[in-house]
N, C-alpha and C positions, 0 to 999 in steps of 0.2 A: 396242483398239477393234475391234468386229465389222464386217467389210466385207460388206455385203449383196450376195448373188449373186441375180440375177434368173434363175429357172429356167423353161425353156420345154419344153413337151411336143413330142415328135416326132410330127407328124401326116402320115400317108401318104395319098396320093390312091388310094383302092382301085380307081378306074376305070383307073388307069395302071400296070400291072405292068411291072417292068423285065425285059426279055427277053434271054436269052443268044443272040447271033447265030450262035454256032457250033452250038448244039443246037436252037435254036428253042423252048426251054423258058424258063419264068420262073426268074430267079435266086433263090437262097436265101442266108441268112446262114450263113457257114461255122461259127460258134460255136453258134448256137441252132437253125439249120435252118429258121427261119421265112421265108416268102416275102417278097420285097422289092418295094416300090412306090416310084414317084416321090413326093417329099415336098412337101406343101403348106407345112409349117413344119419347119425343122431343130431337133431337140432339143438341149438343153444337155448337154455331155459331163460325165460324172462322173469326176473325177481326184483323185489323192491330195492335190494342192495345195488344191483346193477343199474337200475334206473336212477337211483340217488347218485351213483358215481358219475352218470352223465350230467346231472344237474350241477354237481360240484365242478366238473370240467368247464361247463358253460359259464359258471360264475367266475372261475379263474380267467377265462378268456376275456370276459368283460373288463376285469382289472388290467389285463395285459394291453387291451385296446386303449384304455385310458392312458397308460404309460406311453404307448406308441404315439398317441396324439401329441404328447408333449415333446417327444424326443426324435421323431422321424422327420424326414424332409431334406436331408443333405445340407447345403449351404444356402441360407436365405435370411432376410431381415423380416421379423415378424411384424404384423399389423395389429395394433390393439386399439379398440374403440375408434376405428377408422383412421388412426394416425400411425404412419410408418416411421420408426425411429431411425437414428444414425444419419440424419440429413446433414450434408456437408456444405460449408460456405468458406470463402477465402477472403483474406485481406492481406495485401502485400505478399510476403513469402511465408504466410501462416495459413493453416487449414484448421477449421473448427468443426466439431460434430455434436449433434444432440444425443441424449441418452436413448437407448433402445435395446431390444432383445435380438441377438444374433444366434443363428444355428450354424455351427461350423463342424463339418464332418459328423453330423448327427448329435452333437453336444450343444446344450443350451447355455448361453452366456448373457448375463445382464450387464450391458456395457454402459458405464457412466459417461456423461458429456465431458468433452475435453478439447485440447488443441495441441498442435505440434508444428515444428518448423518444416518448410519445404526447401529443397535445394534449388539454386538458380540454374537457368538454362538447361533444364532437363524435363523429360516426360516421366511422371511418377504416378504410382498406384497407392491409394490409401486403402488399407484392408484390415480386417479382423483376423489375427493369426490364430493358430490352433490352441494357443493358451488363453484366448479371449481378449488379448490386448490389441489396441489399434496401433498400427505401424505404417510406415511409408517406405517403399522400396521401388527400385527401377528394374530389378532382375525379374524377368517373367517367370522363371521356374520357382523362385521363392514366393512370389505373389500368388501363384495358382495353387499353393498348398492351403491357403486360407480363403476368406470371403472378401472379394473386392467390392468396395462401396463407393469409390470415387476415383476419377482419373483427372490429372492436371498436367498442363504443359506450361513451363515458366520461362521468363527471360531473366535479366539481371535484377529486376526490381519487383516483379510480381507475376501474376498468372496471366498467360496469354489466352488459354482456352481450358475448359473443364467439362466433365461429363459425369452425370449421376449414373452409377452402375450397380445400384442396389437391386438385388433380386427379391421379389415379393412373393410370399406364399401365405394366403389368407387361411388362418387357422379354422375359421368357421366352416369354410368349404371343405377343408381336409377332414374336420370332425364329421361332417355330414356324409362324406364318402365312406369313412370307416364305419359309421353307424349303419350304412346301407349294407356293407359287407357283413356286419354282425347279424343283421336281420336275416340275411340269406343263410348264414350258418344256423341260426335258431330254427328257421323254417325247414331246412334240410334235415336237421336233427329230429324235429318233431315228426317229420314224414317217415324217417327211418324207424322211430319208435312205433308209430301206428302200423307200419308194415310188419315189424317184428311181432306185434301183438296179434295181428290178424292172419299172419301167414299160415299158421297151423290150421286155419279154417278154410284154406284154399287148396285146390288140387293143382298138381304140376301138369297133369295131362298124361296121355299115353306116349312114352318114349318110342314105341314101335311105329308111331305115325311120322317121326322125323324123317325128312328126305335127305339124310346124310348117311355116310358109312358108319359113323359112331352113333349107335342107338342105345347104348347102355349108360351113357354119361352125358348130361346136358352141356357141361363146360366144354368137353371135347367136341361135341357137335357144333357148338357156336364157334369155336376156334377154327374148325374145318371150314365153316362158311366164310369167316373173315379172310382166311388164307386164299380161298378161291377167288374172292373179290380182289384181293391185292395182286394176285397173279394176272388177273384180267386187266387191271389198271396199268400195270407195267407194260403189258403187250400193247395196249392202246396208246400209252404215252410214247413208246418207241415209234409206233407207226405215224403218229402226228408229227413227231420231230423229224422223221425221215422225209416228210412231205413239206418241210420248210418252216414249221412253227415249233420252236424249241419248247418242250413240255416235259415236266417231271412226273413220275409215278405218284408222288405225294400231293400233286395238285388236286384240288377239289374237282368233282365232276362238272361243276359250273364253269371252271376255268377251261377244262378240256372241251366242253361244249363250245365256248367262245373261240378256241383255237381251231376247232373243226370247221366252224362257220367261216373263219378267216381264210381257210385253205382255198376256197373257191373264188375269192375276190382279190386277194393281195397280189400285187405285182412288184412289191418292194424287193430290190436286188435281183429281180428276174427280168424286168423290162427297163430299158434305158433310153433316155432322150439326150440330145446334144445340141449345143448352140452352134450356129454356123458363122457368126460374126464375133470377133474378139472383143473383150470388154474394154471400156474406155479407161485403160490404165497404162502407165509408162513402162511397166515390166510385169513379169509373172509374179503372182502372189506366192510368198514363201510359206506362210501359214495362215489359216483362217480359223477363228473361234466363233462359235454360235452360242448366243445366250439370249433368252427371252425374245426370240424372233429377230435379233439383230446380229449381223455378221461383222466381225472386226478382222480386217486383213492387214498383214505385215508386208511391206514392199522392200524392206531392207534399207539400202542407201539411196534409193530413188525417191525424190520428193513426190508426194508429201509424206512418205515413209509409213504412215498409218492411215487407213481408210475404213469407212463403215458402209453398210448396205442394209436396206430393209428386206431384200429378197435374195441376196447373194450374187446378183448379176450387175446391178447399177450401183456405182460406188461414188462416195463423196469423201473429201479429205477430213481427217480428224484435226483437232486443235491441240497442239502441244505447247504449253506455256512453261518456260524455264527461266531461272534468274539471269540477270546480266552476267556475261562472261561464260555461260554454258553454251557451247556450240554443238547442237545435236546434228550429226551428219549421218547417223544410221540407227535404226531400231533393230536389235538383234533378235528379239522375240518377246512374246507376252504370255501371261498365264492368268486365269481367273481363279480366285479362291472361293469355292462354293460356301465355305463357312464364314468367310470374312466379308463377302459381298463386294469386293473390289478387284480390279485388274491391276497387275503389276507388270511393267515392261523394263527390259534392259536396253540402254542406248549407249552407243560408242563403246560397248563392252565394258563400261565403267559406271555410268550413271543409271539411276532408277527413276521411273516415272509411274504415276498412279492415276487411276480413273475409276469413278463409281458407275459410269454409264458406257464406257468404251469409246466415247466421242471426245470428251474434254479431259485432257491429261495435264497433270501438274507434277512439278519436280518433287522428289523424295530426298530429304536430307538424311544421310547415313553416317555412321561413325567413321573415324579415320581407318582406312583400309590399306595402310602402308604394308607392303609385302605382297600385294596382289596387283598383277599387271592388267589382266583382263578377266572379267566374268564371262564364262563360256555358255552358261545356260541357267534357266530358272524353272522351278517346279513348285507345285502345291501338293502337300501330302502329310505324312506323319502317322505315327502309330496310335493305338487306342489309349495308351497311358500318358502320352505327351501332348495330345491334342493336335488338330490340323494346323499347319503353318506354311509360310513361304520359305523357300530356301534358294539361294544363289550360290554358285561355286565356280572356282577356276580349276578344279581337279585336285587341289591341295588344301585350300581353305574354304570356309563357308560363312555365310551371313544369313541369319534366320529372323523371322518376324511372324507374330501371330496375326496382327492387324494390318500389316503393310505400312504402318506409320513408324513404329519403334523397332529398330533393328539391333541385333547383337552380332558383332563380328568375332569370328573364332579363327585366328591365324593358325594355319597348318592343322586344322581339326581332322582332316582326312589323313594327312601325312603322319599324324601322331597315332592314328587308330589302326591303320592297315599299311602294309608294305606294297606300294605301287610305284617304287622308284623308277623314274624314267618313263613311266606310262603316260599316255596322252588321253585325257578325258574325251569320250565320244559324245555322251549325252546324259543329262540329268532328267529323271522323270519322277512324277508323283502319282499315287493311286487316286481313285475316285471315291473311296470310302474311308471311313475312320479307322478301318482295320488294315489299311494298306501302309506301305512304307515309302521312303525315298529310295530310289534305285539309280546307280550310276554305272554306265558301261565304259570301260577304258580299254585302250589298245595295249594288251600285254606283250604282243609281238606283231610282226608284219602280218601273220596269218591267223592269229588267235586273239580273242577278246576275253576279258575278265569282268566280273560283276561285284560291286560292293553295295550294301544296303544299310539303311539307318532309320530309326524310329523318330529321331529328333533333329536330323541334319547336322549333328555335332559329333556323335559317337557312331563310328562306322564299323561294319563287320564284313569280312571277306566271304563271298558266297562259295559254297562247296558243291561240286558236281559229282553225280554218281559215276563211278568209274575212275574218278580222279583226274580226268583230262579236261583241259579248257576247250570250249567250243571254238569253231572257226569264226570268222568275222561276223559279228552280230551287232546291230546298233539301233534298231527301231523297236521300242518297247511300248507295251500297253497293259493296263490292268483290267481284268474282266471277271466274270463270274467263275471262270476256271482258273483264276490266279493270274500271276504275271507271265507274259511271254516276251521274249526278246528275239527279234527275227533278223536273219541275214538271208542270203541267197541260197546257201547250201544247207544250213542248219538253223534250228531255233532252240532256245533254252526256255524251260517252263518250270515254275514252282507253284504249288498250291498252298503250302504253309509258309512261304517266304524264307525258308531256311535251306532246304535241300532242293537242288536243281537237277533236272534231267535234260540231257541233250538228245534232240530228236532230229534225225536226218529228213530233209525235205526232198520231195520227188525231183530227180535230176531233170534240169531243163525247164521246170515250171516257172521259176522266177529268173529274170535277168537282172533286176534291181528292185529293192524295196525302199521307198522314200518316206512312207508314213503308215502307221497302223492305228486303227480306231476300234471302238467297241460300241455297236449299235444293235438294238433289237435282238439281244442275246447272241450276237455273232461278232467274231473278230473280222475286221475288214482291212485289207492292205492295198496300197496303191504303189505303182512303180512301172516297171517295163517287163515285157516278155517278147519272145520271138513268135511271129505268126507262122502259118503253115508254110510260107515261102522262106522262112528264116530271117525275115526282116524285123527290125526292132520297132515295137509299137508300145504305146501306153496300154497298161493292163490293170484290171481290178480283180482282187482275189478275196475269197470268203472262207471262213472256217467256223463250225459250231462250237469247237472245243479248244481252238488254238493249236491243234495237232494235225488234223486232217484238213487239207486245203484243196480248193478247186478254183480255177480261173473262171470268172463269171462275165468278163467283158474284155475285148481286145479292140484297140483303136484303129481298125482297118479302114474306117471312113464310110461314107463321107461325114465329117471331115477327117482326114488322116491325123492321128495324134501320136507324136513321138514319145510321149511319156506323161506321167502324172506327178505333180509336185506335192499336193496336199489334198485334204478333204474336210468337209464340215457338215454336220447334220445331227439327227436325233433318231429316236426309234420309229419315226414315221417317214422320214425322207432324208436324202443326203446328196450333196453336190461334190463332184470330183473335179479339181482344178488341174488342168494340164499344163505342160511346159511349152505348148504350141500357141503362141500369140494370145495367151489368156483365154483359150477356149475351155468349155466345160462340158461335162457329162453329168446327168442327174437321174435319180430314181426315187420312186415313192411320191409322197405328197409335196412336190416341188412345182412351183409355177413360175417359169422364166418370163412369162408375159406380165407378171405383176409389176406395175410401175411404181416409182416413188410417187408420193402425193403431188398434186398439182402445185402446191406451194414449193416443194422441193425442186420441181422442174423449172418453175419460174425463177427460183433462186439461182439455179445453174445458168440460165440465160442472163440473169442480171450480173452474175459473177464474170461471165465472158465479156459482157459489154463494159463493165467497170474496168476490167483489166486492160481492154483496148483503149479506153479513155485515159487511164493512168499512163499508159505507155506514150500516148500522144502528148501528155503533159510532162514528159521527160522523166517519168518514174517507171522504169522497166518492171513489168508485173506479169506473172503467170496466172492463168485462170484456174490452175489447179491448187493454188495455195488456200489456206483456211480463210474464212470470212473475216476473222479478227485481223489477219495480216493485210487483207484488202483495206480495212478501215485505217490501219496504221499507214498504209501507203497513200491514202487520201491526205493524211496530215503531212506527208512528205512533198506534196506538190509545191514547187517554188512560188513565192509571191510575185516574182517578176522573172525576166529572162536573164538577169545577172547571174553569171556562173554556169549557164546552160551551154551556150556555144562559145568555144574558145578558138583563138587564132594564134598561129605561130608567128613570132616576131624576131627580128634581128636587125642591126648588129650593135653590140656594145663594144666600144674600142677605147681602151683595151678591155679584154675579158675581165669579168668582175664577179666576186663572191659577195652578193648582197646579203647583209645581215639584218638591216632594219630600214624602215622608211616611214614617211608621213605625208600629209598633204597640207599645204599652206596656200590659201587664196587661189585654189584651183590648180595648183602645181604639185605633181608628185616629186618628192625629194627623197633620195635613198643613199645610204652609205654602206661601206663594207670593209673587208679586210685589206690590209696592205699586202702588196706583192714584195717578196724579198728583193733587196738590192735597189729599189726605186728611190728616187730623190724626193718624192712627194707622195701624198695620198690622193685618193680619187673620190669624187661624189658625182651623182647623176641627178638630173631633173628633167621633167617633161610636163608640158601643158596638155598633152593628148593621151599619154600612156602608150602610144603606138611607136614612138621613137624617143630616144633619150640623148641628152647632151651631157658629155663628160667634162668635169672641171677639176683643176688641181686643188688640192687642199693641203694643210699641214699634215705631217706624218703622224696620223692617229689611226691605230688599228681598231676601227669602230665596231662596237657591239650593240649599241642602242641609240635612239634618237627621240627627242621630244620638243614641243614648242608651246609658247605661252599664249597663243591666240592674239598676240600683239606684235608679231613679226620676228620675235627672237626664237631662233632654232638652236638647240644644243645637241651635239653628238658626243657620246663618251666612248672610251675604248679601253684596250688592255695593253699592258707593257709586253709587246711581242712584235716579231717581224721588223725590228729596227725602229719602232715608234719613238718619237721624241717628245710627245705630249700625251696627256691623259684625256684631254677634251678639246673641242673646238666649237665655234659658234658662227652663225650667219644671220644677218639682219635684212637680206635682200632676196629671200625666197631661194636660197641655196646657190646663188650665182657665184658669190665669193665667200671664203671662210677664213676665220682668224683663230689662231691657237689660244686657248686659255693659258695664261702664263704659268710656268712651273712654280712661281712663287705662290700661286693660288692652289694649284693641284700638281703635286710632284709627278714627274714623268714616270716614276716607278709604280705609281698607282694603277690598279686594274679595276675597271668598273664592269658590272654585268648589266645593270639596268638604269634607266632614268625616267622620271615621270614629272609632269607639272601638275601640282595638286590644287591649283587655283590661286595660290599665294606665293609659291616658291618651287624651284626645281629640287627634286630629291634624287640623288644619285647614290647607288649602293654597290659596295664591292662584293665579290663572290663569297667572302667570309662574313658578310653582314654588317660592315661598318657603314655609317650613314654620313653623307656630305650634302649640304644644302646651299642654295643661292637664290636670291630674290630677283636677280637680273641676268644671270647666266655668265657673268664675267668675274664677279668676286665671290669666293666660296669660303665656307667654314666647315670644319669637322664637328659634327654633332656628337653629343655624349651617348646617344642611343646606339645600341649594338644588339644584334640578334644572336645572343649567345645560345638560345634554345633551338636555333636552326640546325638541321642535320644535312650536310652536303653543301655543294656549291649552288649559289643562287643563279637561276637560269632565265627567269621571266617574271614580269609583274603586270598588274592590271588595275586600273581605277574603276570603281563602281560608284553608284550613288550613295552607298553607305560606308565606303572606305576603300583602302588599297590592299590588294592581295599580292604576296610575294611567294615565289615557288622555287623549290629545289626539285631534284628528280624523285624524291621520296616524301617531301613534306610541303604543306601549304600553310603559310602564316598570314595573319590579318592584323591590320592596324586602322584605327579610326582617328587617332590623335597624332600619329606619326612619331610617337614616343615609346609606346608599348606595342610589341609585336608578339602575338599569341599564335601558337600552333593550333590549327583547326582540323587538319587532315593529316594522317600518317599512314604510309603504306610500307609493306615489307620489301617490295622490289622497286628498283629504279625505273619507274614507268612514266612519270609525268613529263610532258613535252612543252606545251604552250597553253595560253589562255586568252580569252577575249570576252568583252562585255557588250551587250546590246539588248535593247527592248526590255530592260529590267532583269536580264538574266546573265549570270556568269557561267561560261562554258570552259571546261578544262579538257584538253585532249591528251591522249597517251600514245606511247609506242609499244605498249604491252598491256595485257589485262592486269588491272589492279589486284593486289594481293593483301588481304587483311585476315588475321586469325582471331577467333573468339577466345573467351576466357578458358575454354577447354583445350585450346590448341588446335581446333578444327578450322578449316578454311571457311570464312564467312562468305557464303555465296550471294548474300544480299548486297555486298559491297565489292562486287566484281564486275568491272565493265571497261569499255574502251573510251567512253565519254562520261564526264561527271558534270552536273549542272546544279545550280541553285538560284532561287529568286530572293533569298533573304539571308544567306550565310549560315542558316541553322539546319534546314532540311536539304539533303543532297540526294540527287537522282543519279543512278548508275545505268548507263545505256550501252547497247551494242548497235553496230551499223547494220547487221543482218547478214544472212548467208543465202546465196543463190536467190537473191531477191533485191529489187530496187537498185540494180547495177553493181551489187557487191558479190564476190565469190566467197567460198568458205575460207576460214583461216583468220588469224588475228590481224587487224589493221594497224599499221604503223604510221601514226600522225607525225607531221613535221612542224606545222605552224597553223594558226587559225586567226581569222579576223572577222569583222562584222561590218556590214553596210546594207542599207536599203532593205531591212527586214530579213537578211540572210546571214547566217554564219557560213563562212567559206574556209575550207581547210585544205592543205596539201598533204599528200600521202607518199609513202615510200613505195614507188612502183608506178606502172603506167596504165593498169587496168583494174581499178580506176586510179587516176592521178589526183583527182579533186573530189572532195566530199562537200555536199551542200545540205543545210538544214534551216528550216524556218523557226524551229523551236529548240534546237540543241539536243533533241531526243531522237527524232525521226530524220534519217539521213538518206540521201541518194548519191550514187557515184557517177562521175563523169570521166571519160578517158581523155588522154592528152590529144591535142588536135593533129591533123595530118601535117607532116613536115617537121614536127618537133622530134628531136632525138634525145631530149632530156629524160633520163631514167630515174633521177632522184630530185624531186622538187623540194624546195626549202621555204624561204621567206615569201609570204603572200601579203599584198597590200590591197585594200579596197576602200575607195573614197569616191563620193560623188557619182555613183552609178557605174564605176569601172573597177574591175579587179585585175591585178597584175601579179603573176606568179613567176618567181625566179628559180633558177637551178640551185640546188644545195650541194654541199660537199666540197666542190672545187670550183674555181672561176669558170664562167661560161659567158659566151657572147650573145646568147639567145634568151628569150623569155616568152611567155604566152599571156594573152589578154582576153577579157570577156567584158562586154557592155561598152558604154561610152560615157565620157564625163559630162555631167550637167553642172557646169561651173557656177552658173547663176544660182541654182537651187542649193548647191553645196555651200557656197559663200553665205547665202541667206541663213542657212541653218547654223553656221558657225558665227554669225553676227558680224560679218565683214561688210 
């Protein structure tokens, strides 16, 4: 241990020489010969004992440094001989690691190689805990107590993605840095020794020559000099700050010099420019975020909802990609996490999206948030002990994430921490430094607001105000060098320490409204509205150096006249203020409104406009403002032919009929439907043109489906309802006459849902899954096969090239041998409606978004859609028709029926705008409205053969229908082999 010696200088009083009484002369030192004076302060003697004590202390310091080399450094994985240990690999649901040395909280652990299991369908951290053991956890707080070495995301069978998160600290570099510090210590110590040895040989000089008031003591004189300099720096700093350059008395003279030089040239927040033409946007920007020279703007519910710009004036649409079934109709707000490197946004007040560049956004999967209706705001902040993180809230509950990927939901975290019963959350904010907190303003009453704060977004504390009273309405907050401020029109609240708040009255009449507050160039800046000299409401900009003293620095008297400001974006060099008046802007500092997008971007805009016009001409309604990815999708929506594009209203069926099924035989449409109560016979219709139908009498069969064997035999099956006397009937002359299948073959009490010809026999199936078959359509047998695993009533069937599919409203079953029926798709909700096969693809349409839950009970967004398709029965695609694009409006589409002909899937919808949906691939669809003259509001059965589509009314009997295209009988017969 080094024992510190306090060394004192020998200070002689030069006015009091020591005289030799025997000689009358001044005495001198016998060794050095220097004159002797009486001492003001006796100096410390230099002895071998004291010097040896120094040497012992230096030796002990060497030993301590050696220990520090081994033990310091926090949390990291050591590198030895160029190899860093604890390397992780995965296989299935296991993770393995190599041996290595880990430092956790300054303690050294030699970790042996090993392995452990991973949990399925989770994001997990592999880490070395404070006891030196390797563990796996999903809780962020637990993980961050140790040293994270690996991150994995798993599905049910293995790892989806992984990331090496070992922190490396090279011990050789650390050793060299510490040795450098040792050398400095030794050098300084040797210098001190030399000074101590030689000081007695040096003179202090005449204190009477000092130009200070203190002349009898060198320490007092030097302190007086420093105090004088300090006072001068404080006066100079105040003067520079008053002239517009915030400066501290503690700033070095070099910084003060730079600030003084800037006084004569800066116009930032003193001079303002303005645009005279509104920006090319559908509405005013709600918020704008500037990062790395790129502006990201939020338009709310106006398409494209998110836009970006290189200069803050010329905007392009962002690209938002979400899973099937997620319908984004509004972006509520975005925030960028400085520590995480990503943007996070709230959509529909419920969903989260994420982006690394602010342009391309992806969906964020979050935990089950049952109990939360709408997220109201998002922020990035957090305290020094918890780390920076994202937080979203609805005023009662919160959800937090460090990286924007993995989220923790905390139900009623705010409600359980503080009492804000009945309060309405106004805004959630996060500070810009690691020492800031989350802050939420809430409406405590009609005229007063309260504030709560949190370090971690989970545990919240009620803010206390000096005087005990709540402030008036305040709702715009910002963190700056003078702490948090929360502004209103009449008052603001400010805190420096984050705990105690002071309420400050603002000058009466200065503000009319405050819409946003920012902190740039050492100043708080607010935008909103103020009254001009004539008492008229105008957009205004305000500034404050400390968040307390405010002045108005701009008023929008024009030209152009500005009614208000909505938001602002900038940095310490320049800022753009976005008004509420037709998207006009005001700017100050280093901002160039003439800076264009690159030539490539401008060409892209022209191309987008031309492509949109071309797509609209090809029956795919397209806006030029949609993202380029949607433009490409719309190209895939272009119909291969005009079938289904133009529709014609047709009439009259006599009597009116509810058509349930139809087919085409040798160029003739044949359709059957339900029985009307009380009639003596059934009805069928046929047509060789599709533009007019002939009605014929049939046996009393309440028909549900129809099929034919390509050899002239047509069979229609039905249900035991509406007074039916037979379960099936058949025709051998293209539907002109019909004969009942005898009840000896099929009992009249039988009800059938579907019938198909599989190439060798007719297969008819009852709603509960019993199978009947016939090779000729007249004689039938009951098969022993029964779909006992089906759930619900069978409603449709479809033949593909690899087998037959059978469908209930919740399940899809498959058979290739017509003996075994296996369930291949299962949904929680009754959503399935109809299916069709064409061009090697099976397409299933729904009347509600499909609902599937994963093993954790969470909604599986990858299996949520309005259309399901497959080309092999193994891999399934879930698709949506689109929103505000390609002829479709927002909301879930309700399909009724679907068919296929001439390269197009054609479907009917519940509604009139659109009434028909078309797709060349079953994934990308366009909508078509019902034709002029048609009064049908619910379309049902649709038939398409030979180049013509015929759509009938659904729900109740109707005497009208609509058609598109024309029959090419010769080509159709050739394809069918007639």
